[in-house]
Phi, psi and omega in degrees: 000136181286133176238148180228159177274131180303148180301324180300326179292318176300321179301313180296320179296320179295317179298325177295323177297322182293330183263355182288141176288119184271356176079188182246159175280173185300331183269010175091352179276154179297141180293140180246125178247118182212163176234133184260142173208184178220154175228160178264126181275181185295338180268359180093359179274163180267136178236135179289143173226142181229133174251136174289163178302319180295314179300316182300315181290318181294325173299317180294323179300310182296321179291321179297318179296324179288312182289337176297340176273348185248332187239158175229177179293348179273353183279147169245118191245128170268125177254102180250065179233164183296143177242316187295119175056024175236168181264332193295319182296312180297319179296317182298317179302311182298317184289319178300319178293324177296321178295335180106359180279166174270148184230138172242111184268111182251344180067199184230003184288332180072013182273298180284325182231079174295169186301323180300317179292323179299319177300323177295320178294321179299319180286315185297318185255011178048057180299132184253344182217145182232126175249118186191180174281158176303319181296321179296316180297320180293317181291323179294320177296318179296319178297318179301316179297318181295337179267009177084014180262167179239097182303332179295338182263003177286173179281352183294124179240348182223132174237122180250113186264135180213158173087001182202128178295140184210137177284157177298326181295317178288323179300320176298321180294322177294316178300321179294324180297329181254355188053047185230156173282139181246152175211168181228160172229158178223133175206172175241168178305326181272338182226089188297333175237100180251333179208142181232155187274143173268182182292347178264003177089358179280142178271121181256130179298139178281072186285351176294340181222355184239138174254118186233148172212166181236127178285129175095011180112213183287329179242124180172198182285133178283132175243117180250127179052036178084358182250127177295140184259344187078007182255134176271130181217166162250138178234116182296146174294157184299332183272002175261104186275157175264153180298340181284343179089358180292146182279337183290145184289152178273134178245134179244108180290141182231014181092191182278152177299322183294337183264011181256162175242148175293132178252182181301325184238334184198167178301144179249133185245171176296331178295324176298320177294318178305317183301324179284312183302312186273013165282353180255132176287160175095346179271138175290163184286004175291148177197134173222142181208123177224156181263125174222125177054043176072018182228139171283122174257108189254134176237127179237174182220151176225152178284334181239092183296338179295334182289345180236017185296334183276357177081001183295320181295318178301315181294321180296313181297317179299316181297318181294320179296312181297315183292318186280325189250344179071029178231159178279147181210147170236136186239131174238136177240127183241168174291132183303327182287346178257015188301314186298324179278331181291331184249006180275000000 
């Protein structure tokens, strides 16, 4: 019979590591433990980021406690998140192993393990959980259907979405495509675990180790430990409680600041558009939204393109977006099976 170490024990072991004397280097200087990565700045250039040993371990502790509520030692988990020069892939592998589950690390490059091969691995090893972006989960489900498979009949029962802001409405559509329970995680390139989900699906800021504020009020750019992140979020006030009873504030990711438009009262994001779009039945879980010339250009997908051939749905969605959010929008709806070429 398989036995695992309780997550609380791992927590204690990690804290012991943090307080242990690491000694000196050969030249007499104190030993430095750090992890190197890179992030893309607003101009598209690469910027170095370094995490101290303590930060790296504390991020893992919070993620382990969160995933310990979602995974067990019986799970087989596919981790389809970035690995190269990022923190999230390495952290995810370590934490899944701490929980006691098995992990298949496929990354996101699509070179060694393209999506077709991944579908084969999911079937061969009866994968029960998928960690990936919402777009990846939607595209993988669509590919399975195009190959004559039924993703709802796979062994996958849990999808943990990370790396991309997503509305609850779209997340529900993704879960339905796989017949799986969905959850989310939130981090930045410099802080891979910044907020974790409670049993009600709300993302709670890791305030035990992070100092956060929002520029511009409740909705604006997230500032962590005094450093702007370039991420647009909503941060609930301390006196607005979550149904789970946790004291930490709820954070709602809204994408990057650069991908938002100014609205009548506050910045408007693609997540706001998602909430409107996926209020309509019949749309596949695919979604793309980019800003061009002060307008949201939205692309959605349907399994039956004949149902929207007269353009009525496009006009309705555009009207709802403009009326509800006070921003301009153009809407295109494509056949779900043509999604990859429509958005490339």
